[in-house]
C-alpha positions in Angstrom: -54.0 51.5 -188.0 -54.6 49.1 -185.3 -51.3 46.5 -183.8 -52.5 43.8 -181.2 -49.8 41.9 -179.8 -51.3 38.4 -178.3 -48.3 37.3 -176.0 -45.7 39.9 -175.4 -44.1 39.3 -172.3 -41.3 37.0 -172.8 -40.1 39.1 -176.0 -40.3 42.4 -173.5 -40.7 41.5 -169.9 -39.8 45.4 -169.2 -36.3 45.6 -171.0 -37.1 45.6 -174.4 -39.2 48.5 -175.8 -42.0 48.3 -178.1 -41.8 52.1 -179.3 -40.6 50.9 -182.7 -43.9 48.9 -183.2 -45.8 51.8 -181.0 -44.6 54.3 -184.0 -47.0 52.3 -186.7 -50.4 53.5 -185.2 -53.2 52.1 -182.4 -51.4 49.7 -180.4 -52.1 47.1 -177.7 -50.1 44.5 -176.0 -51.0 41.8 -173.6 -48.6 39.4 -171.9 -50.2 36.5 -172.9 -53.7 35.1 -174.4 -55.4 32.0 -174.2 -57.0 31.0 -177.6 -60.3 31.5 -176.1 -59.7 35.4 -175.9 -58.0 35.8 -179.2 -60.8 36.8 -181.3 -62.2 39.4 -178.9 -58.7 40.9 -177.8 -58.0 40.9 -181.8 -61.3 42.2 -182.9 -60.6 45.2 -185.6 -56.8 44.3 -186.1 -55.0 44.9 -188.9 -51.7 43.5 -187.3 -51.3 40.6 -184.9 -48.2 39.7 -183.3 -47.9 36.3 -181.7 -45.2 34.2 -180.4 -46.8 30.9 -179.1 -50.8 32.0 -179.4 -52.4 30.0 -182.1 -54.3 31.5 -184.9 -56.4 29.3 -186.6 -59.2 29.9 -189.8 -61.8 29.6 -187.4 -60.3 32.9 -185.9 -59.4 34.4 -189.1 -63.2 33.8 -190.1 -64.1 36.2 -187.3 -61.5 38.9 -187.7 -62.2 40.5 -191.2 -60.0 43.4 -190.9 -56.8 41.3 -190.4 -54.5 42.3 -193.2 -50.8 40.8 -191.8 -49.3 38.6 -189.1 -45.9 38.6 -188.0 -44.5 36.0 -185.7 -42.6 36.7 -183.0 -39.9 34.0 -183.4 -38.5 31.7 -185.9 -41.1 29.1 -186.1 -44.1 29.6 -187.5 -46.6 26.6 -187.2 -48.7 28.5 -184.6 -50.5 30.1 -187.6 -52.6 28.3 -190.5 -50.2 29.7 -193.5 -52.6 28.2 -195.7 -55.9 29.7 -194.6 -54.3 33.0 -194.5 -52.8 33.2 -197.7 -56.6 32.1 -199.0 -57.1 35.5 -197.4 -55.0 37.0 -199.0 -53.0 37.6 -195.5 -49.1 37.4 -195.8 -47.2 35.9 -192.4 -44.0 36.7 -191.6 -41.4 35.5 -189.1 -37.8 36.4 -187.8 -35.7 34.1 -189.4 -32.4 35.0 -187.8 -32.4 36.4 -184.6 -30.9 33.8 -181.7 -28.1 31.7 -184.0 -24.8 32.4 -181.7 -27.5 32.3 -178.4 -28.8 29.1 -179.0 -25.4 27.8 -179.9 -24.3 28.8 -177.0 -27.2 27.5 -174.9 -26.5 24.5 -176.6 -22.9 23.8 -175.3 -24.5 24.9 -172.0 -26.5 22.1 -171.7 -24.1 19.7 -173.4 -21.0 20.9 -171.0 -23.4 20.5 -167.9 -24.2 17.0 -168.7 -20.1 16.2 -169.4 -18.8 18.1 -166.2 -22.1 18.2 -163.9 -20.8 21.5 -162.6 -24.5 22.6 -161.0 -24.8 19.4 -159.1 -21.1 19.3 -157.8 -21.2 22.7 -156.6 -24.3 22.4 -154.8 -22.9 19.7 -153.1 -20.1 22.0 -152.0 -21.9 25.1 -151.4 -25.1 23.8 -150.0 -24.2 20.3 -148.8 -21.0 21.2 -147.5 -19.7 17.7 -148.7 -16.1 19.6 -149.5 -15.4 21.0 -146.4 -15.7 17.4 -144.8 -14.1 15.5 -147.6 -11.0 13.5 -146.4 -10.0 14.0 -150.1 -9.0 17.3 -152.0 -11.1 16.2 -154.4 -14.4 14.1 -155.6 -16.7 13.6 -158.4 -20.0 11.7 -158.2 -20.7 11.4 -162.0 -18.5 10.5 -164.8 -16.6 13.7 -166.1 -16.3 13.6 -169.8 -13.8 14.9 -172.4 -15.5 16.6 -175.3 -12.1 16.5 -177.6 -12.1 13.6 -180.2 -16.0 12.4 -179.7 -18.6 13.3 -182.2 -21.3 15.9 -182.5 -24.3 15.0 -184.2 -26.1 18.0 -185.9 -29.9 17.5 -187.3 -30.7 20.5 -189.0 -28.1 22.1 -190.3 -28.7 25.8 -190.8 -27.5 29.0 -189.2 -27.8 27.7 -185.9 -26.8 24.1 -186.5 -23.5 25.2 -188.3 -22.9 27.8 -185.2 -22.8 25.0 -183.5 -21.3 23.0 -185.7 -18.4 25.7 -185.3 -18.3 25.8 -181.5 -18.1 21.7 -181.6 -14.8 22.0 -183.8 -13.1 24.5 -181.1 -13.5 21.7 -178.8 -11.7 19.7 -181.3 -14.7 17.3 -181.7 -15.9 15.7 -185.2 -19.0 16.9 -186.7 -21.7 15.1 -188.3 -24.6 16.7 -189.9 -28.2 15.8 -191.2 -30.5 18.1 -193.6 -32.8 17.9 -196.1 -31.0 21.2 -197.6 -27.2 20.7 -198.2 -26.7 23.9 -201.0 -24.9 25.8 -198.1 -22.5 23.7 -196.1 -20.2 25.8 -193.7 -16.5 26.3 -194.0 -15.4 24.1 -191.6 -14.6 20.1 -192.0 -17.7 18.1 -191.3 -19.6 15.4 -193.4 -23.1 14.5 -194.3 -25.1 11.7 -192.8 -28.5 10.3 -192.6 -30.2 10.7 -189.7 -30.3 7.1 -188.6 -26.3 7.1 -189.0 -26.4 10.6 -186.5 -27.7 8.7 -183.5 -26.0 5.7 -184.4 -22.7 7.3 -184.8 -22.8 10.3 -182.6 -21.5 10.9 -178.9 -23.7 13.7 -178.9 -27.0 14.7 -181.0 -28.4 18.0 -181.1 -31.7 19.0 -182.6 -32.0 21.9 -184.8 -34.7 21.4 -187.3 -38.0 23.3 -187.6 -40.7 21.3 -186.7 -43.5 19.6 -189.4 -45.8 16.8 -190.0 -43.2 14.5 -191.2 -40.5 14.8 -188.6 -43.1 15.2 -185.6 -42.1 12.2 -182.6 -39.1 11.3 -185.0 -37.1 10.8 -182.0 -38.8 7.5 -180.6 -37.9 4.0 -179.0 -36.6 2.6 -182.3 -34.1 6.0 -183.2 -33.2 5.9 -179.2 -32.3 2.5 -179.1 -29.5 3.0 -181.9 -27.6 5.3 -179.8 -24.5 4.5 -177.8 -25.2 3.9 -173.9 -22.5 6.7 -173.4 -24.3 9.1 -175.7 -26.2 12.6 -174.7 -29.3 13.9 -176.6 -30.0 17.9 -176.5 -33.0 19.4 -178.0 -33.3 23.7 -178.2 -35.4 23.0 -180.8 -39.0 21.9 -180.8 -40.6 19.7 -178.1 -42.8 17.6 -180.6 -39.6 16.4 -181.8 -39.2 14.3 -179.3 -41.6 11.3 -177.9 -41.2 12.6 -174.3 -42.2 9.1 -172.5 -40.3 7.0 -175.1 -37.4 9.5 -173.8 -38.1 9.2 -170.6 -38.2 5.2 -170.8 -34.8 5.0 -172.4 -32.9 7.4 -169.7 -34.6 5.4 -167.2 -33.3 2.1 -168.7 -29.7 3.2 -169.3 -30.5 3.3 -173.2 -28.3 6.6 -173.2 -26.2 8.6 -171.1 -28.3 11.6 -170.6 -30.3 14.2 -172.3 -30.9 18.3 -172.3 -33.8 20.0 -173.1 -34.7 23.5 -173.3 -38.4 22.7 -174.5 -41.0 19.9 -174.5 -44.1 19.2 -176.1 -47.0 20.9 -174.4 -45.5 24.3 -172.6 -45.5 25.1 -169.9 -44.8 21.6 -169.1 -47.0 19.8 -166.9 -46.4 18.2 -163.7 -47.5 14.4 -164.9 -44.6 14.8 -167.6 -43.0 11.8 -167.4 -39.7 13.6 -168.1 -39.5 15.0 -165.0 -38.7 12.1 -163.1 -36.4 10.5 -165.5 -32.7 9.6 -165.1 -30.0 11.8 -166.0 -32.0 14.6 -167.3 -31.5 18.8 -167.5 -34.7 20.3 -168.7 -34.9 24.5 -169.3 -37.7 26.2 -169.3 -37.5 27.3 -173.0 -35.1 30.0 -172.4 -32.5 29.4 -175.2 -33.3 32.2 -176.8 -34.0 35.0 -174.2 -30.6 36.6 -174.1 -31.3 40.5 -174.3 -29.2 40.5 -177.4 -31.4 38.0 -179.2 -34.8 39.4 -177.9 -33.5 43.1 -179.3 -33.0 41.7 -182.2 -36.0 40.0 -182.9 -37.7 43.2 -182.0 -36.1 45.1 -184.8 -36.4 42.4 -187.2 -40.5 42.5 -186.2 -40.2 46.4 -186.8 -38.7 45.7 -190.5 -41.4 43.0 -191.0 -44.3 45.4 -190.5 -42.1 48.8 -192.5 -42.2 46.5 -195.3 -45.9 45.0 -195.2 -46.8 48.6 -194.8 -44.6 49.9 -197.8 -46.6 46.8 -199.9 -43.7 44.6 -200.1 -43.7 42.1 -197.6 -40.6 40.2 -196.4 -39.9 37.2 -194.4 -42.9 35.7 -195.6 -43.3 32.0 -195.1 -47.1 31.1 -196.7 
């Protein structure tokens, strides 16, 4: 059995062994793979592992040996699941691995927006402003207390609910929107429509899958409903937000700030207008990247392959 990993670097840059996957047979891993290289590198593979490398119907047509695809992530829109299903190729993903890590990062971003710790530390250490100050303290930006504020969460699955639990620990009110409402958490919160979230919340955090229906849902119209003191956080998918609309809203003071770990095209392009927007924090899609989370992702990938080999695929999304 031949297994090919198309883009394994981010999962294992050297600290997260492939040994569990290697044990299944002939194993090849590439740090990254361009779309134009997929067919050649995947030729003869029974199993393909991909994180962000596209696997299209056209590619599958040229890979007659392909029997199983395992996505090294929760989001799986990079694989044409319909085309795979028509060829009896199950596509599995890793549904649960980054919940505590991503929830933690959400508040790292929110707290940076509220307290501007990195900025003020730079003013002290790099610019020496405190040493020259006539006063015993200073701040250049508003310092915001979270207690009593409202956290709006769009996508109230495992990660969204974990974010809500942390928000409650900060004594915030929690409101949430989700198309599925069958498994509410064990703490106090209120359901809202998405439009109501943007109108009412002091901080809006996105934690939903990307679909055709919600692509670009955060646009000029939606942003105009936000409080001028509100923050937007996205640890989900960059395509949920219309980037130029958000940049314009930030530059015009429509909202107080935004923190993004994802953008529509990654790596970010030098001409992305968000890079020049006011009051924005952008991190390089690393909210998921703790070693603890990556080990869980690797372990579940081994479980996915084991289940497929045993004839009972798990975590199938197509």
